[in-house]
C-alpha positions in Angstrom: -30.8 0.4 24.0 -32.4 1.3 27.3 -35.8 3.1 26.6 -36.9 6.5 28.0 -39.2 4.6 30.0 -36.3 2.8 31.9 -34.4 6.1 32.4 -37.8 7.5 33.8 -38.2 4.6 36.2 -34.4 5.3 37.4 -34.9 8.8 37.7 -37.9 8.8 40.2 -36.2 6.8 42.8 -33.3 9.3 42.5 -35.6 12.2 42.8 -37.0 10.8 45.9 -33.5 10.5 47.3 -32.6 13.9 46.4 -35.7 15.3 48.0 -35.1 13.3 51.3 -31.6 14.8 51.2 -33.0 18.2 50.8 -35.6 17.7 53.9 -32.3 16.6 56.1 -30.4 19.9 55.7 -28.7 20.8 58.9 -30.0 23.6 61.0 -27.2 26.6 61.2 -27.5 29.2 63.8 -25.1 32.3 64.5 -24.7 32.7 68.1 -23.2 35.6 70.0 -22.7 35.7 73.7 -21.7 38.2 76.3 -21.3 37.1 79.8 -19.7 37.7 83.1 -18.9 34.8 85.5 -22.0 33.1 86.3 -22.6 31.6 89.8 -22.0 27.9 89.8 -25.1 26.0 90.3 -25.5 25.7 94.0 -29.1 25.5 94.4 -29.7 29.1 92.6 -33.3 29.2 91.3 -34.3 30.9 88.2 -37.6 32.0 86.3 -38.1 32.6 82.4 -40.0 35.9 81.9 -41.1 37.6 78.7 -38.7 40.4 77.5 -41.7 41.5 75.5 -44.8 42.2 77.9 -47.3 41.4 75.3 -46.0 37.8 75.1 -46.4 37.3 79.0 -49.2 34.9 79.7 -49.4 33.4 76.3 -49.6 29.5 75.6 -46.9 30.0 72.9 -44.4 32.0 75.0 -45.0 29.4 77.8 -44.0 26.6 75.3 -40.9 28.2 74.2 -40.1 29.3 77.7 -40.2 25.5 78.8 -37.5 25.0 76.4 -35.3 27.7 77.8 -36.1 26.2 81.5 -35.1 22.8 80.1 -31.6 24.0 79.1 -31.2 26.2 82.4 -32.0 22.9 84.3 -29.7 20.8 82.6 -27.2 23.3 83.6 -27.8 22.6 87.2 -29.9 25.5 88.1 -33.4 24.8 89.7 -36.8 26.3 88.3 -38.4 28.8 90.8 -41.9 28.7 91.7 -42.5 32.3 90.6 -40.3 35.3 89.2 -40.8 36.9 92.7 -38.8 34.2 94.5 -36.4 33.4 91.8 -32.4 34.2 92.2 -32.2 35.0 88.4 -34.6 36.2 85.9 -34.0 34.8 82.3 -35.4 37.3 80.0 -36.4 35.6 76.7 -37.6 36.9 73.4 -38.3 35.0 69.9 -39.2 36.6 66.3 -39.1 35.9 62.6 -39.2 38.5 59.8 -41.8 38.6 56.9 -39.2 37.0 54.6 -37.7 38.4 51.4 -37.3 36.7 47.9 -34.2 35.3 46.8 -33.6 34.2 43.1 -31.2 31.5 42.1 -30.1 30.8 38.4 -28.4 27.4 37.9 -26.8 26.8 34.5 -26.7 23.4 35.0 -30.4 22.7 36.0 -30.0 21.6 39.7 -26.4 21.1 39.5 -25.9 17.4 40.0 -23.8 17.1 36.9 -22.7 19.0 33.6 -26.0 17.9 31.7 -28.4 19.1 34.3 -30.5 17.8 37.1 -30.0 14.0 36.7 -26.5 14.5 35.0 -24.4 12.1 33.2 -26.9 9.9 31.6 -26.1 10.5 28.1 -26.7 6.8 27.1 -28.0 6.7 23.6 -29.8 10.1 23.5 -26.6 12.3 22.3 -24.3 14.5 23.8 -26.7 16.7 25.5 -27.6 13.9 28.1 -31.0 13.5 30.0 -31.7 16.4 32.4 -33.5 19.7 32.7 -31.0 21.9 31.0 -31.0 20.2 27.7 -32.7 21.3 24.6 -36.1 20.4 25.4 -36.2 22.3 28.5 -35.0 25.7 27.6 -31.7 26.6 29.3 -30.8 27.8 33.0 -33.1 26.9 35.9 -34.1 29.7 37.5 -36.1 29.5 40.9 -37.4 32.2 43.3 -38.0 31.4 46.9 -38.7 33.1 50.0 -36.2 33.0 53.0 -36.8 34.1 56.6 -34.6 35.3 59.4 -35.4 34.1 62.8 -33.9 34.6 66.4 -34.0 34.4 69.9 -32.7 36.5 72.6 -31.7 35.5 76.3 -30.8 37.8 79.2 -30.1 36.7 82.7 -30.2 39.1 85.6 -29.6 38.8 89.2 -32.9 39.4 90.4 -31.5 40.9 94.0 -29.8 43.8 92.3 -30.6 43.6 88.5 -27.0 42.9 87.6 -26.8 41.6 84.1 -24.9 38.2 84.2 -25.4 37.2 80.6 -26.6 38.4 77.2 -27.1 36.2 74.1 -28.7 35.8 70.9 -29.2 33.1 68.0 -30.3 34.2 64.6 -30.6 31.7 61.5 -31.6 32.2 57.9 -33.9 29.3 56.5 -36.9 28.7 54.1 -39.5 28.0 57.1 -41.1 30.7 59.1 -42.6 28.1 61.5 -42.0 29.2 65.1 -42.5 25.9 66.7 -39.8 24.2 64.9 -37.5 27.3 64.8 -37.6 28.5 68.2 -36.4 25.1 69.8 -33.6 24.8 67.3 -32.5 28.2 68.0 -32.4 27.7 71.8 -30.6 24.7 71.4 -27.9 26.6 69.5 -27.7 29.2 72.0 -27.1 27.0 74.8 -24.6 24.9 73.1 -21.3 25.5 74.8 -22.9 27.7 77.2 -22.1 30.5 78.4 -19.5 30.3 75.4 -16.6 33.1 75.4 -17.6 36.7 76.0 -17.9 38.6 72.8 -17.3 35.7 70.3 -19.9 34.7 67.3 -20.0 31.2 66.7 -21.9 29.2 64.1 -23.6 26.2 65.4 -24.7 23.2 63.0 -27.2 20.8 64.4 -27.8 17.7 62.4 -31.4 15.6 62.5 -29.2 13.0 64.6 -28.5 16.1 67.1 -24.6 16.0 66.3 -23.2 19.6 66.7 -20.4 21.4 65.1 -19.2 25.0 66.3 -16.9 27.3 64.4 -15.9 30.6 64.6 -17.6 33.3 62.6 -15.3 36.1 61.1 
């Protein structure tokens, strides 16, 4: 009969695999966009400016503004030397809230099987199996964690007359509040399929291999 030590050795590699899988959770953002026909890229220039004056001139804002500028450049527009000489002003803002607590109760431990976190390893240990929802661990797995809502906003105006050409926002709910990681993903999501269908909200899913899926949100 396999010993408890044998099962422990088996459990540890599986735990590592599960942990790595959790780290590879795709990034998901809800994206809403409104637009009039933008001018086709024919040498038009743009400048990324802060929607919030308090962000203007900051190194953090400049870092994220470069992400937006890279997307605009890929579309075929050229970055102007200054906002005063740009054909279009790209007004950019970003945010993350203070978070809120969420409680999750799992009657089957971590939900990997009917017997708990490592479910199905009944072996010679009786009907309860070897897991975290067995008689030795005291019932349901209750966990509390913090989730954060982050977002970016992009507005594009024609500088000559101030006409609004585009408005878009991307929002995500995640367990991270690290803007250096969140903002590039949010910008990527916002410009996926740019400019999109005016008035439509879609969910953009970005995997670690940069594969993206888009589906409509009811």
